[in-house]
Residue, then its C-alpha position, 0 to 999 in steps of 0.5 A: m219671721g214672716n215677710f210682713k215683719i221683715l218688711g216692717r223692719a226694713m222700712i224702719l231701717s230705711f227711715r233710720k237711714s233716710r239720708l241715703a234717699v236725700r243723697l241719691w236724689t241730690v246726685n240724680i238731680l245734679f246728673s240730670l242737670f249735667a245731661v239735660t243742659p246741652f239739649f235745653f240750650l239747643i232747644m231754647k236757641h232754636m225756639s228763640h227764632s221760631f214762630s212756633a215757639e208759643h205753640t211748643l210751650q203749650k203742647l208738642d207741635i208736630f210742625w215745630l218738631a219736624d222743623f227742629i229735626y230738619r234744621y239740626m239734621n247734621v248734628t243728629p248723630a252727635v246728639l244721639g251719641s251724647a244721649l247714649l253716652a249719658a245713658v251709659l254714664y247713668l248706668l255706671l253712676s247707679v253701679f257706683l251708688n249701689g255700693g254706698i247704699i248697701g254699705c251704709l245699710n250694712r253699717q250698725e251706726a244709726k247715722t252715716t256720714l257723707a264720707d262713709f257713703f262715698h267710701d262705700c261707693g268706691l270700695y264696692f264699685w269694682r266688684f259691682f261693676r264686674l257683677f254688672l257686666f256679668s248680669i248683661p248676658v243673663y238679662l239677654i238670655f232671660i229676655g231672648i230665650f225664656y220669655p219667648l218660650l213662656k210666650a209660646f206656651l201662653e200662645i197655645f192656651r190662647r189659641r185653644a180658648p173657646t171664647e174671647w175672654p180667656a184669649m184676652i187674659v192670656s194676651n195681657l199675661r204676657f207683659l206680667v210674665l215679662v215683669l215677673l221674670l225681670t223681678v226674679v233676675a233683678m232680685f237675684f243680682d241684688y242678693i249677690k250684691i248684698g253677699l259681696v258687702t255683708g260677707a266682705r267677699k271680692k270674687v263675683l262668681k263665687e258669690t254667685w254660687l253662694t247666692l244660688k245655694f242661699m236662695r235654694r230654700g228661701f226663693f219664694k219667700a225672698w221673691g214674695l218679700y221683693l214683690l211686697a217692696g214693689l207694691v209699696f213703690v206702686a202704691l206711692t206711684f198711684f198716690y203721686l199720680e192721683i194728686v197730680r191729676l187733682l192739682p190745677k195747672n193753669r197758674p204759675l204758682l200751682v205749676l211750681l207746686v206741681f214741680l215740687w210734688q214731682q221732686f218729692y216723688v223722685l225722692c220717694r223713688q230713691w227711698s223705695k230703692v233704699l227699701f228694696f236693699a233694706t228688705e234684702i239685707e233684713f232677709t239675709r240677716e234673718n236666714m243666714g244661719k238657716t241655710g247651708 
């Protein structure tokens, strides 16, 4: 089966399990409120006594920002610590939710309950958490070793370029190479998660080896499918940005409309996350019996 057919089946699966995107959106909204509320009240407390508050509502006022930092210099470490804690908690939350997404996508039922979702979140959390810890040094190796090597390789072509245009193209390729490297790593760990769920296995290192064997013959097809799902996300993002650009923002009602459109985009982002896992599950089902 071609990648476009697999993508089509994955889109059907993601729409059948569309409640997953709504649940992810709800959890993310609740977490955002939990993380942002303390900072919001701190800023509002300062703005209520600040003469530059009016300017701040219109745009970021550099004098207000400097005054804010100076006034709360003593609590800056606590604020940074809170922000770091929120980031760590969000990563753990993502690991927790991934189990629910893949578990529900793997279920044969057309509809899964909220209890099913959180059951799968808890069931696979420890396996996914160990995989998350294992993935950290792998990402560091790719970013710290492989990317600099490729960057140095591209630099050779840039220096030998007879005109400016090839040099400019090579310079722009650096970011593209980094993104492509990250997609390879992210896709590989996604397939390990898929294997841990579909194969009901608990050993992360063993599943990593099995995934390497599974990807040996179908790597480029799997990667192409992953990039196709990524293009769907990019298309949604461009559509969202174009609508935002066209919407006027000088009236309160239209500001509310922009906010609702932003939330719809967040919901689409969550659906895109479901789509990525759905494409990988469909690819795994399609090729499970073809690899040894």
